[in-house]
C-alpha positions, 0 to 999 in steps of 0.5 A: 091728774092731780094739780100741783099746789100753788100754795106749796110751789110759792113754799118751795121757791121761799125756801130755794132762795133763802137756801141760796141767800144763808151763804152770804155772810154779810145778808139777812132776810125776812119772808112771809111765807103766808102769801098774805101781802099786799105785793110783797113778800118780804125784804133783805138786809143787806149789811156791811159787816156782820149783820149782829151788829147794828151799826154794819146795817147798810139798806134794806130793799123790798122783794116779791118772791114766785114760784111756778112749775112748769111741764117743760123738758128744759128751763131756759136762761130768761123767762116771760112772766106776766106780773098784776098791773097793780102790783107795779104800781104798788112797787113804784111808789117804794121806789122799786122792788127785786122780783124774784121767780123760781121755776121748777121741771118735774123732776125737781130740777130748778133755776132761780129768776130776777128782774130789777124793777126800779122806777126806770123799768116801771116807768117803761113797763107801765107804758106797755099794753096789759093783757086781759088779766090786766098784766104786763109782761117781764123778762127775767133773767136768771141768777148764776150762783150765789156771789151774783144774787148778792151782786143784784142785790147790791147794785139794786140799792145804789140804783134804787138811791139813785133813781128815788133822787130823780124827778119823774120827768127824766124817765121820759126822754120826749120831755126833756132837752139834752145839750152839750157834753155828756157823760155815761156812767153806771155804777156796779158792785163788786165782791174783793178786786173789781173784774170787769168780766164778772157783769159780761151779759149783766143789765145795767142802768145808764145815767147820762150827765151834764157837765155838772154831773146831773143826771139829765136821762137813763138808759136801761142796757145789757152788757155785751162788751167789756173794755178795760184800759191799760197803760202799756206801750205799743212800741215798733222793734227799733224801740220807738213808742206810738202809744201809750195806752191800750184796751182789752175788750171782751164780748160776750161770747169770748172773743178777746179784742186788744185795741190803741190809737184810734184805729187799730184791733188786735184779734189776739187769739188769731193775730190778726191786726186791722186798720180804720183810719180816723181821727184828725189830721196828725192822728191819721199821719201817725197811724200810718207810720205805725202801719209802714213800720209793722208791715216792713218789720213784720211786727212790733211789740205790746209792753215787753211783748213781741206780736209777730204779724205778716201782713201783706206789702200791698197793705202798705201801698194801698195807703201810700198815697194817702200818706202822702196827701196827710204829709202835703197838707200837714207841711202846707199848714205848717207853712201857712202857721195854720194851728189846728188839728183838721179833723180828718173824719169830717173829709171825703176823698173829693174834699182832700183832692181839691185842697190838693190842687190849691196847694199846689196852686199857692205853694208851687206855682200851678195855674187853676182854673176858677170858672166862678171868677172872671176878674182879679180877687182876694179872700179866702177858700174854706174846705170842712174846717180849714179856711186859707187866704188867697190872692188870685191874679187872672191871667190873660187865658183866663187862669189865675196865679194864686198867691197866700196872703202871707208871707209872699213877696209876690203880691208886693208887686202889685198896685191897688186901687180903691174905688174909681174916679177922682176919690179913688185911693191907691196903695202899695200895701196889700193889706190896706184892700183885704176884706172881711174873709180874709181875717176869717181865715186860720193862716191870717199873720196879723204880725206880719201886717203890723210889720207892713204899717210900723216899717213906711207911713201911710200914703195919701187916703190910706187912713180911709182904707184902713178903717175900712179894714177896721170894719171888715175885722169887726165883721169877721170877728162878729162871725169867729169871735177871735180877739186877736182880731179886734186888738189887730183893729185898735192897731189901726186906728190908732193909727188914723186917729192924727188924722182930723178928717178921721178921728171922731169916726176912728173913736166910734169904731175904737169904742165900738171895739171896747163896748164888745169886750166891756161896759163903756166908762163915763168918760168915753159916753161923755166923748161920745156924746161931745161927738154926737153933738157936733157932726149933723151927719147921721152916721154919726147921730145913731153910732153914738146913741148906739153905744151909750145906750140911747137905743130908742133916740138911735131906732128913730134916727135910723127910721127917718134915713131914706131906704139907700141909707139904711140899707148902707148903715145896716151893713155896717157892724155897729148896727149889731149893736142895735139889734134892730128889728129884734124888740118889736118894731 
């Protein structure tokens, strides 16, 4: 049997592509039918209007055309094609080439295929091992109609313009570090009003951008689902609006799904709704409220359209205990001024149950067993992303009564002693003996603490405790950087400045707060120098030198301390400003 001429097949292929392009008003082209080009057969010119007017010219894309015959009985929508590696390298030198190919059956039937060989594609292909003929296999996809070809050409031009500006290192994932927020975007061209369904099944370049909109990575993906947001409300039968936006998605197989909130999806044809709880505490409460409502009323409204649903009543019971738990947690947060919408996605059922135990102990006087504690104690409890303060009083049966540190009069029934022996200090003010952990809590009430000091005079020796509180607050601030803590620490230090025995140390601590916020003024530096020079104790000298940025002198003085003194000083928050050991010392 005589072999079909490859030259004639190539010309037939050009003819089929030209016939398709001739149906597009704003596209022109020029192909070389003699196949004498290096790696290209011509180009396609894109216009914004009439191609006879030069000012309408938009851009030009280079094209390679191939034609082949096959003995196959049927043509598929995809075609594996081997391209010479040298051609791919040449395509890369001009920032990409539109590869078109036509496949013919013996009966004359044919299909036109394409691959948008842009820098990202070519980069990935060239990493593959070529065959013995120095060819690399590429997947071509069918061009379905005239306007599909136009969309391919115009999208090619958009992506070429984007990718030719990028450094080639961006195509190499191993060579970049992606940090912070990312935004994934892609561009697509449409004739007239954009219909999202038209891009189903298409492959798109996905550009990952940082917060400054700089492209930091490029991906290549097939669009298997289209999601379209619509401003339309989801209402109960009673008219309560739960959500004001829905998303309509269509899979590549034509399945339509409506989603709203983070939890609900409705299979439109089957009228089947499903719930998958997700999001923060407030979002989940809202989700379960809507779920209860639609079960009770057998449906809901999307806009003005009624959707009748008949879920099983067991579905309501299934979530009832969880709903009660969420409401209990919400009430606890509201009562104790925890202004944080808890991210329940990071929680499991054990975390929820553990929190409920503490809520019952704090709010409902339920005794609690705390094995790791064998003395009365105070501080904070952290469960995932929530942290709340507690004071635990040990009872004779080794159980504990637990109080909140804030807005609870029971804690005022105790007298507290700091340190033992003749130097011990007694106080009835609970807020004079807190530790760093208490200040890390989400339920901290600074106004209540200020009020406790404004309403009565300090007890004997309590000025020392207030200074220690300022240091605990600084430790907490260095951990969570909440500036309201620094304001409270300054409030305490101002209370003790009038005490002669505390003035200098209070000023040092006050100014180390300011140094965390700003550069110290010259008058403040001069004040610190005076405090340093009139005090013989190493603490004053090291601290003042740190604050006036005389760090080398401060380090020498720190080295001269005894081991225990160094250990003690390193536990002070001012040691953080020394930055000791981070400069090779």
